[in-house]
C-alpha positions as CSV (number, residue, x, y, z in Angstrom):
1,M,-42.3,36.6,3.0
2,N,-38.8,36.0,1.7
3,T,-37.6,38.1,-1.2
4,T,-35.2,37.0,-3.8
5,A,-32.4,39.2,-2.2
6,E,-32.9,37.6,1.2
7,T,-32.9,34.1,-0.3
8,T,-29.7,34.9,-2.2
9,R,-28.1,36.4,0.9
10,A,-29.0,33.3,3.0
11,A,-27.6,31.0,0.4
12,T,-24.4,33.0,0.2
13,T,-24.1,33.0,4.0
14,R,-24.6,29.2,4.1
15,A,-22.0,28.7,1.3
16,A,-19.5,30.9,3.2
17,D,-20.1,29.0,6.4
18,A,-19.6,25.7,4.5
19,D,-16.3,27.1,3.0
20,A,-15.1,28.1,6.5
21,A,-16.0,24.7,7.9
22,A,-14.1,23.0,5.1
23,D,-11.1,25.3,5.6
24,A,-11.2,24.5,9.3
25,A,-11.4,20.8,8.6
26,A,-8.5,21.0,6.2
27,Q,-6.4,22.9,8.7
28,A,-7.2,20.3,11.4
29,R,-6.2,17.4,9.0
30,H,-3.0,19.2,8.1
31,A,-2.2,19.8,11.8
32,R,-2.8,16.1,12.6
33,F,-1.2,14.4,9.6
34,G,1.1,17.0,8.2
35,T,2.4,16.3,4.7
36,L,3.1,13.2,2.8
37,P,6.6,11.6,3.2
38,E,9.1,12.2,0.5
39,P,9.1,9.5,-2.2
40,I,11.8,6.9,-1.9
41,P,14.1,6.9,-5.0
42,L,14.2,3.7,-7.0
43,S,17.9,3.5,-6.5
44,A,17.3,3.1,-2.8
45,L,15.0,0.1,-3.4
46,V,17.3,-1.9,-5.6
47,A,20.4,-3.7,-4.4
48,E,22.7,-5.4,-6.9
49,V,24.5,-8.5,-5.6
50,P,26.8,-10.5,-7.7
51,A,25.6,-14.0,-8.5
52,T,27.1,-16.9,-6.7
53,A,26.7,-20.7,-7.0
54,K,24.0,-22.0,-4.7
55,A,24.9,-24.4,-2.0
56,G,24.2,-28.0,-3.1
57,A,23.9,-26.9,-6.8
58,D,25.6,-30.1,-8.0
59,Y,23.1,-32.7,-9.1
60,D,23.6,-36.3,-7.9
61,A,21.5,-38.7,-9.9
62,E,22.2,-41.6,-7.6
63,R,20.8,-39.8,-4.5
64,S,18.0,-37.8,-6.2
65,W,15.4,-40.4,-5.0
66,L,15.9,-39.2,-1.5
67,H,13.9,-36.1,-2.3
68,Y,11.1,-37.9,-4.1
69,S,7.7,-37.6,-2.5
70,C,4.8,-39.9,-3.3
71,L,1.7,-40.0,-1.1
72,A,1.1,-43.7,-1.9
73,L,4.6,-44.6,-0.7
74,D,4.3,-42.4,2.4
75,L,1.1,-44.3,3.3
76,G,2.9,-47.6,2.8
77,G,0.7,-48.8,-0.1
78,F,3.6,-50.3,-2.0
């Protein structure tokens, strides 16, 4: 028959074994993955470039129809 002291001792032993297993797992993860990389500063992610005029930015109203798309016209319906 188990006494209260034996039950408490068994529970304490199981808890210690679980803590040791968790520590071993943590050490294995740390050995495999190491630490997280250093955060990248925001200044390294942003590049400022002066604005320039886009190529072909001038609008030609007479030739704008060349870029018009209509499915009915593409199928030859008109």
